[in-house]
N, C-alpha and C positions, 0 to 999 in steps of 0.2 A: 696468599695464595701467588707465589713469583707466576708472571705468562707463558711462561716457558713447562713450569706444570699444568698451568689448566688447562694451552694444547698439547698437550703428552696423553693427559685423562680423558682430553674430546678427544683422540686420537682412538685409543682404548676404546672411547663408549660407543666408537662408530661403528669399532669395529666388528662389538659384540652384541649389537642390535642388528649389524645386518648379515650377522651368520644367513646362507639359508641352503641347499640341498640340492642339487642339476636331477632333473627324473633321469632315470632310465643309470645311471651314473652310480651318482648317488657320489658325489663331489664337490667336496667346501666349496662356497661360492661368497664372496659380497657384496651383497642389495643392498644399500641405501638409498633403491628409490618402487618405492610404490609400483602397480604392474595399473593402474588408473594411468599415470601420468607415466609411463611410459607409454600406456598406450600411444595417445597423444600428443607423444612425438612423433614416432613412425608418421601418423597423423599426415599431421602439416608439413615434415619432413617426406611422405611420398605423394601429396598431390604439388609440393613443390619440383619435383623429376619431376613429375605427370608434363608442366607444362613449360620444360627445360628443354625432354628429351622424347624425339617423337619414338612416335609411335609406329610400333609395325603397323604393314595393310595389306598384308598377308590373311581373310579371315583365317583360313585354314591350318592353318599353326598354332592360332591364336586361339582356338576356336579350338586344338589338343592341349595346351596349353594349362587351359582352364580347368581343361574333362583329368587331365593327372593331376593336373592339384586339385582341384577336389574331392576329389577321389582319395589322397593321403589324407588332407588337412580330417575330414569326417571320422578317422582313428585317433588324434590327440584332444588334444583338454587342453584350449590357449584360453585366459581368461579377456574377456574384452574383445578376445578379438572381431576381430570384420575382413578377415577371409580377402582379397581380391589378391591377380595373378594378371600381371604385365608384358608381355609381350611386346621391346624395345628397337628401333631398326640402331642396329651397332654391327663391325664389324669382332669388336669384340670380348672372346671366347670368354662368358664371366656370364655370373648373375649376386643377387644380392638378398638380402631376409634384414626385413627396419618390422618392430614391434608393434606391434599389433597387428597380427598377420599380412602386413606387406610385403606381395613378394613380388621380384622383378628380376626377365632374364634375358635378353640379352641374345640375338637371332644369329652372333656371331659363334655363339657355343651350338643348337642346331645341329650342324652337321656333325660336332664331336657323341653329339646325343644320340646319334641315330635310331632307337627301338625309344618308346612308351617307358622302358626301363629303365632305358637310357633318361634318359628325362626325369625319371622316376628317383632317381637315382639323386639326377640336382636340388630336385625339389623338396625330395627328403632328407638332404643338409641341409637347405636351406628354411624347411619353416623347425626342422632344430633347434638353429640359430635360434629362431624366435620360441619354439618353447623353453629351449637353454638359459634364455635372457641371456640370451648373450652378449648383446644390447649395454642395456644396465647395467650386468657385473664391469664396462667398459667405461662406462660412464664412473658408476661404482671408486674405481680404482682411478681414473684420472683423479678424482673425486679424493679418493684418499693420498694422491702422492699431491697432489697442491695442498690440503694441509701436514703433509709431511713435507714439504719444503722451507711451510712458514714457519713450524718449527724448530729446522734447521737456523733460517735467520738470523728466527728469535737467540736462540742457544749460540751465535756467535757474534751476537751485539759487541761484545767486549772486543771482539777481534779487529786487526785490520784489511782495510777490507779488499787488498791480493791476497788474502785468508782468506773470504771470502765469498765472492768469487770463483777461486779455487775450490771453494770447499761444494760449490750452488754448478758446477759447471760434470762434478765431479758424480752428485748426487744425481744432475739427467743423463747423464749415459748410464752410468747404474739402476737408474731404473725404468731409463728407456731399451738396457739392452737385460740386463737381471728377473724386468719383473713383466710390465706392456706386450714388450713380443712373445719371452716366453708363454704367457697367458692368450696370446693369438693366437699361437700355435696349440698348445691342449686343446681350448675353442674349436680351435677347424678340429683336430682329430675326432673330439666330442660327437660334432656335429655330420661327422661320420657316421661314428657310429650309430647313436644316433638314430640318423638319417637309414641304418639298411633294416634298422624296427620298423622303419614305419614303413618304408616301402615293404617291406615282406607284411606288416601288416594287413598293405592294401591291396595283396596280390600282384604284386608285380616281383619279380623272383626278385632276390636281393646275388646272388652268383653274377649275376649282368653289372654291379662298381666295375665289378674288374674291369671286365671288358673296357671301363667306359674313361676310366681309369686309366689305362694303357696306353688309352687314345689321346688322352691330353697330355701320358706326357711324352708319346710321339710328337706328338707339337707343341711340347713345351720346346725339348730336341732340336728338331729343327730352328727352331728362334732362337739357338743360346743354351739351354737352360737356366735355372733359377735359379744358381750363383750359392749360394750359403747358407743354410739355415739357421744357422743362431743371429745372421742382416736378418732374419725376412715376418715376413706374417702370418706367411704357412711354413707346411712341412714339410721335406720335398715329394714325391711323386710316389718315392717308392719305399719311402715314411708310410704314409695313406693307405700304397698296395701294398705289403705286409702289415698294417693290424686290420689291415677289411679282411682277408684272408686268414690270419685269428676270431677274431670276433662273427664269422659268415659261420659258422656252425649252427651258433645263436638264434642266430637269425630267420635261413633257413629253417630250424623248429619255429621258427612262428610263423611263416609264408607257408611249411604245410599244416599247420593250423586252420591258417586261411581259406586257405580251398577244401575245404574238409565241407 
């Protein structure tokens, strides 16, 4: 069998073997990494971040983060999770999730969260990234893109060096703008949607998510805005707010059940 056909067959088998479904939304995913391996990668990366990034020294804020985080984690299911919520000292208004239940929050986002429900918006979003296995999905997509690049190089083996270089550059740009960035935006919106349900099930009013993102939008605009959406890994704030409003009734029904 010629090498190019062998690579294409490998590509097809990888896609078929990695088919999965995201929780709550039912979106089809490509997952080529098992949950145990994914969690170990998250544990290792988080330990390195804690060594390199100063941990916040305010015990009250750290305790609040822990309490809200644990309350949301109690309503989700994540295999191999070792939940950990760490507040890092940084002016950056951001947070992140790593596989295995490792959540980091920067102190710079606290003035925007304001309330426990605002903080729950951020934490539920990050926890949703973990439960939906977005990290493993991005790694799987990257692996698939690499295999596709090898297949392209093999198929162009008889072409001139200039033709091969142009094709490789076009492939890289196409996969970045047409696959990787859009998938990242899809994952962000999916985390928003799933996060609404998680915070509602944990007893936090999901309507508060709109207030948080409106405050975040004002903050972003005060610093020049977000730029073009198709060149960004994150959706525009208007897009996020519109989607939250769309799915809010479902989350409010969950919130009503949680309060009974």
